[in-house]
C-alpha positions in Angstrom: 139.0 -40.4 76.1 141.3 -43.2 75.1 141.8 -44.6 71.5 144.2 -47.6 71.2 146.4 -47.8 68.2 148.5 -50.8 69.3 148.6 -52.4 72.7 150.0 -49.8 75.2 150.3 -47.1 72.4 147.2 -45.0 72.4 145.8 -41.5 72.4 144.6 -40.1 75.7 142.5 -36.9 75.4 144.2 -36.3 72.0 147.8 -36.8 73.2 149.7 -39.8 71.9 151.1 -41.8 74.7 153.2 -45.0 75.3 152.1 -46.7 78.6 150.5 -43.4 79.7 153.6 -41.3 79.1 153.0 -38.4 76.6 155.3 -38.5 73.6 155.4 -34.7 73.6 157.1 -34.9 77.0 159.7 -37.4 75.7 160.5 -35.2 72.8 161.1 -32.2 75.2 163.4 -34.3 77.5 165.3 -36.4 75.0 165.0 -34.5 71.7 164.1 -35.8 68.2 164.5 -38.0 66.2 163.9 -40.5 69.0 163.1 -44.2 69.1 160.7 -45.2 71.9 159.9 -48.8 73.0 157.3 -50.1 75.4 158.4 -52.8 77.9 154.7 -53.8 78.4 154.2 -54.1 74.6 157.4 -56.3 74.3 156.0 -58.5 77.0 152.6 -58.6 75.4 153.9 -59.6 71.9 156.4 -62.1 73.3 153.8 -63.9 75.4 151.2 -63.9 72.6 153.7 -65.6 70.4 155.4 -68.0 72.9 152.3 -69.2 74.4 150.9 -70.2 71.0 153.5 -73.0 70.9 153.1 -74.3 74.5 151.9 -77.7 73.3 155.4 -78.7 72.3 158.9 -78.3 73.9 160.3 -75.2 72.2 162.5 -72.2 72.4 161.5 -68.8 71.2 164.8 -67.3 69.9 164.3 -63.6 69.3 165.9 -62.3 66.1 168.4 -59.9 67.4 168.9 -58.3 64.0 165.5 -56.8 64.3 166.1 -54.8 67.6 169.5 -55.3 69.2 169.6 -52.9 72.1 170.8 -54.8 75.0 168.0 -53.4 77.4 165.4 -54.7 75.0 167.1 -58.1 74.9 167.2 -58.1 78.7 163.4 -57.6 78.8 163.0 -60.6 76.6 165.6 -62.7 78.4 163.5 -62.2 81.5 160.6 -63.8 79.6 162.6 -66.8 78.7 163.7 -65.8 75.2 166.7 -67.2 73.4 168.5 -65.4 70.6 168.7 -65.9 66.9 172.0 -64.3 65.8 173.8 -63.7 62.5 177.2 -62.3 63.8 179.6 -62.5 66.6 178.4 -59.0 67.6 174.9 -60.2 68.0 176.1 -63.2 70.1 178.0 -60.7 72.2 174.9 -58.6 72.7 172.8 -61.6 73.6 175.4 -62.9 76.2 175.7 -59.4 77.7 171.9 -59.3 78.1 172.2 -62.6 80.1 170.6 -64.9 77.6 171.6 -68.5 78.1 174.1 -69.6 75.5 172.2 -72.8 75.2 169.3 -70.8 73.8 171.5 -69.1 71.1 171.5 -70.1 67.5 173.9 -68.8 64.9 172.9 -68.3 61.3 174.3 -66.3 58.4 175.9 -67.2 55.1 179.2 -65.6 55.8 180.5 -66.7 59.2 184.2 -65.9 59.6 186.5 -68.2 61.3 187.0 -65.8 64.3 183.2 -65.6 64.7 183.0 -69.4 64.7 185.6 -69.6 67.3 183.8 -67.0 69.4 180.6 -68.9 69.2 182.2 -72.2 70.1 184.0 -70.7 73.0 180.6 -69.2 74.2 179.1 -72.8 74.0 176.0 -71.7 71.9 173.2 -74.2 71.2 173.7 -74.6 67.4 175.2 -73.3 64.2 172.9 -73.1 61.3 175.2 -74.1 58.4 174.5 -72.6 55.0 176.9 -74.3 52.7 179.3 -77.3 52.4 182.4 -75.0 52.6 181.1 -73.5 55.8 180.7 -77.1 57.2 184.4 -77.8 56.6 185.5 -74.5 58.1 183.4 -75.1 61.2 184.9 -78.6 61.6 188.5 -77.1 61.1 187.9 -74.3 63.7 186.3 -76.7 66.1 189.1 -79.2 65.7 191.7 -76.5 66.6 189.8 -75.8 69.8 189.1 -79.4 70.6 185.3 -78.7 70.8 182.6 -80.5 68.9 180.3 -78.0 67.1 176.5 -78.7 67.1 175.1 -77.9 63.8 172.0 -77.9 61.6 171.8 -77.3 57.9 169.7 -74.4 56.7 167.5 -76.0 54.0 165.6 -74.1 51.3 162.2 -75.7 51.0 161.5 -74.0 47.7 158.4 -72.3 49.0 157.5 -68.8 47.7 156.5 -66.8 50.8 154.8 -64.1 48.7 156.6 -61.2 50.4 159.0 -58.5 49.2 161.9 -60.2 47.2 164.6 -58.6 49.4 163.2 -60.5 52.4 162.3 -63.7 50.6 164.9 -66.3 51.6 163.8 -69.8 51.0 164.1 -70.1 47.2 166.9 -71.5 45.1 167.8 -68.1 43.8 168.4 -66.8 47.3 172.0 -66.8 48.7 170.9 -68.6 51.8 171.0 -72.2 52.8 171.3 -75.4 50.8 168.8 -77.2 48.5 166.6 -80.1 49.6 168.3 -82.2 46.9 171.8 -81.7 48.5 170.8 -81.9 52.1 171.0 -85.7 52.6 174.5 -85.8 51.1 175.6 -83.0 53.4 174.2 -84.6 56.5 176.0 -87.8 55.7 179.3 -85.9 55.2 178.8 -84.1 58.5 178.2 -87.3 60.3 181.7 -88.6 59.2 183.4 -85.5 60.4 185.0 -85.6 63.9 184.4 -82.1 65.1 180.7 -81.4 64.1 177.5 -83.1 65.3 174.4 -82.8 63.2 171.8 -82.3 65.8 169.2 -80.2 64.1 167.7 -78.8 60.9 166.7 -75.3 60.0 164.7 -73.3 57.5 163.6 -69.7 57.2 161.5 -68.8 54.2 161.2 -65.0 54.6 160.0 -62.1 56.6 156.7 -60.2 56.9 154.7 -63.2 55.7 150.9 -63.1 56.0 149.9 -66.2 53.9 150.3 -68.8 56.6 149.8 -71.8 54.2 153.4 -71.4 53.1 154.6 -72.2 56.6 152.7 -75.5 56.6 154.1 -76.3 53.1 157.7 -75.7 54.2 157.2 -77.5 57.5 155.9 -80.6 55.8 158.7 -80.6 53.2 161.4 -80.3 55.9 159.7 -82.8 58.2 159.8 -85.4 55.4 163.6 -84.8 55.2 163.9 -85.2 58.9 162.1 -88.6 58.7 164.6 -89.7 56.0 167.6 -88.6 58.1 166.2 -90.5 61.1 166.0 -93.7 58.9 169.7 -93.1 58.1 170.8 -92.9 61.8 171.2 -89.2 61.9 169.3 -88.1 65.0 168.0 -84.7 64.3 166.6 -83.4 67.6 166.1 -79.8 67.0 163.6 -78.5 64.4 164.3 -74.8 63.7 161.3 -73.3 61.8 162.8 -69.8 61.5 160.6 -66.7 61.8 158.7 -64.6 59.4 155.2 -64.1 60.8 154.0 -60.6 59.6 152.7 -57.7 61.6 149.8 -55.2 60.9 151.8 -52.1 59.8 148.3 -50.4 59.4 146.7 -50.4 62.9 143.3 -50.5 61.3 144.0 -54.0 60.1 143.9 -56.8 62.7 147.2 -58.7 63.4 147.3 -62.4 62.4 147.2 -64.4 65.7 150.3 -66.4 66.4 148.0 -69.4 67.2 147.2 -69.5 63.5 150.9 -70.0 62.8 151.3 -72.6 65.4 148.4 -74.5 64.0 150.4 -74.9 60.7 153.6 -76.0 62.4 152.9 -77.8 65.8 151.0 -81.0 64.6 153.8 -81.7 62.1 156.6 -81.3 64.6 154.7 -83.2 67.4 154.8 -86.2 65.1 158.6 -85.9 64.8 159.3 -85.7 68.5 161.7 -82.9 67.9 162.2 -79.7 70.1 160.9 -76.8 68.2 163.0 -73.6 67.7 161.3 -70.4 66.5 163.0 -67.1 65.5 160.5 -64.3 65.6 161.8 -60.8 65.5 159.6 -58.2 63.9 156.6 -60.0 65.5 157.9 -59.2 69.0 159.4 -55.8 68.7 157.8 -54.2 65.6 154.7 -52.8 67.1 156.4 -52.3 70.5 158.3 -49.2 69.1 157.9 -45.9 67.4 160.1 -43.2 65.8 159.3 -39.8 67.1 160.1 -36.9 64.7 159.6 -33.2 64.5 158.4 -31.2 61.4 161.2 -28.8 60.6 159.6 -27.2 57.5 156.2 -27.2 55.8 156.7 -26.8 52.1 153.9 -26.3 49.4 154.2 -25.9 45.7 152.1 -26.8 42.6 149.4 -28.3 45.0 152.0 -30.5 46.5 152.6 -30.5 50.2 155.7 -31.7 52.0 156.3 -32.1 55.6 160.1 -32.0 56.0 161.0 -33.7 59.3 164.2 -34.3 61.2 164.1 -38.1 60.8 165.4 -39.5 57.5 166.3 -42.7 55.6 169.4 -42.8 57.8 167.3 -43.3 60.9 164.6 -45.5 59.3 165.7 -47.1 56.1 162.7 -49.4 55.4 160.5 -47.0 53.4 163.4 -46.0 51.1 165.0 -49.5 50.9 161.8 -51.6 50.5 159.1 -49.1 49.7 157.7 -50.1 53.1 154.6 -48.7 54.6 154.7 -47.2 58.1 151.6 -45.7 59.6 152.3 -42.0 60.6 150.2 -40.1 63.0 150.3 -36.7 64.8 151.5 -36.8 68.3 148.7 -34.3 69.2 145.4 -34.5 67.5 144.3 -31.0 66.4 141.0 -31.9 64.7 141.9 -30.1 61.5 140.9 -31.3 58.0 143.2 -33.7 56.3 145.2 -33.1 53.3 147.5 -35.4 51.2 151.2 -34.8 51.9 154.6 -36.4 51.6 156.6 -36.9 54.8 160.2 -36.5 53.8 163.6 -36.4 55.6 166.5 -34.1 55.5 168.9 -36.5 53.6 170.3 -35.4 50.3 168.5 -38.1 48.3 165.3 -37.9 46.4 164.3 -41.3 47.8 164.5 -40.0 51.4 160.7 -40.4 51.9 159.0 -41.8 54.9 155.5 -41.6 53.5 154.1 -40.6 50.1 150.6 -39.1 49.3 149.4 -39.7 52.9 146.3 -38.3 54.3 147.3 -36.3 57.4 145.8 -33.5 59.4 147.1 -30.1 58.4 150.1 -29.5 60.6 152.5 -26.7 61.5 156.3 -26.4 61.7 157.5 -27.7 65.0 154.6 -30.2 65.5 155.5 -33.8 66.2 154.8 -37.0 64.2 155.0 -40.6 65.3 156.2 -43.2 62.8 154.6 -46.4 64.0 155.7 -50.0 63.9 159.3 -48.8 64.0 160.5 -51.2 66.8 161.9 -53.7 64.2 164.6 -53.0 61.6 164.5 -49.3 62.7 167.5 -48.3 64.8 169.4 -51.5 63.9 169.5 -50.4 60.2 170.4 -46.8 61.0 173.4 -45.2 59.7 175.6 -42.0 59.8 174.8 -41.2 56.1 175.3 -37.5 55.4 177.3 -37.4 58.7 174.1 -37.3 60.8 174.4 -38.6 64.3 172.1 -41.6 65.1 169.1 -41.0 67.4 168.7 -41.8 71.0 166.6 -44.8 72.3 164.2 -44.7 75.2 162.5 -47.6 76.9 159.2 -47.0 78.9 159.5 -49.2 81.8 157.2 -49.3 84.8 155.9 -45.8 84.4 159.1 -44.1 83.6 161.2 -43.3 80.6 164.6 -44.8 80.6 167.3 -43.7 78.3 168.8 -46.8 76.8 171.0 -45.4 74.2 172.5 -41.9 74.2 172.0 -39.7 71.2 175.3 -39.6 69.1 177.1 -36.2 69.1 179.1 -34.6 66.3 182.3 -35.6 68.1 181.1 -39.3 68.0 181.1 -39.1 64.1 184.9 -38.9 64.0 185.8 -40.5 67.3 187.1 -43.7 65.7 189.0 -41.9 62.9 192.8 -41.8 63.4 
C-alpha cells in the first residue's frame, strides 16, 4: 500500500521512502541527522515551474542560497537552469556545477570589490545593483579590468507580499534595492558611465508568497518603469521578476500551480518584448528534501511530552528563526494513538524547537522522524553552534543513495584554527 506525501516521497507498506528507498536503511548506512534529496523530485518541481513560462523567452535561475550543494546544482544545470547568486561563493558553486555564466545573475546589497571582480572575470549575465554607491563601485572595478559590466537595478515596487517580515524584501523599510522614485535618475546616471551597461531591471518582493495578486501588482509597476526607460533611450532587455512562489509545508494542502504565477507575469512581460528571468529556490528544492532525525530521549512531565531528537536548530534553523512550520512524520508507521508532543533538539537554547504541540503517534527512543520540506534553507543555513558537526547530505539518484556531502567530524571543527 502506497500513500504519497509529496512527489517521490511516500509511505510504502508503512515505511517512509524516497524514490522507493527506505529512509530507515539510509539512517543505518549514513547515520543521523541526515539531509536526503530526491533527484526525481528536483526534476519534477523544476519542470513544473519552468514549463509554466514557456510562452516567453526566459531563464529559470535557481536561487543557490536555498540549496547550494554542487550535486543538486548539477541536476538542475542538466535541466537548463541558471543561477541566482548573492556571493562570490555561490557563483563559484554554480560554475563548478557547470552552469553557463551567461545564465548567472548576481544580487545582494553588500557586494565587495573582490566579488565584483570575480563575477566580471567569470563573465556572468548581469549584476542586480542595489544602491547608487554600488553602481559606482562596479563601474570602478570594471574600469580597472577593462570590462563593461551588464547591470540591472533592483527596484522596490512597494508591494506588501504578506509573508514573514524577515523574508519580505520589496518595501521601503527593507535594506534591499532602490525606490521607484529614484530608479529613473539612477538609470540615467548609469547610461553615462563608461564601464557599466544597463541591460535589465530586477525586483524581488519576498519569499514563501501565496497571494499571487501581489506578483501582478509588482510586475505592472515595474513594467511601467521599463516603458518609461525605453522612451528615454535606455534599452532594458532583461526583466528579472525574482522568486518567492510559496510551497505547501503541510502536505495535506495543495501546492499553488506555477501556471497561476505565470498568468500574473507573462502577459505583462510579453507586451514589453523583454526576456524574462525568474529566481525560484524554495519552490524547486523545498519539497524535494527531508531532514532525517532520531529520537534520543522521550521525556514526560506535568502532562507534557517531549521527543528530544539529534537534529537541532543548528541543523535546521527555520523553526527557531522564523517560527516556521515543518510537517514531521514517523519514518515507520506504528498505528499507535496520537498524542501532543514537542519535538526539540539537543542545543542549549530554549528556542531549539522543531515542532510545538504537534499531534504525533506515540513513539519510542531510537525511532526515526522525518522533518519534511527541508530541501530549501535547511543545510545552507546550518551551523556548528554548540560545536556540533554538520550533517551529511545524500541524493537519491536512479535508484541508489549517493553521498554528496560527508558528515563533519570533531576534527573538522578545529581544522581551520591555527
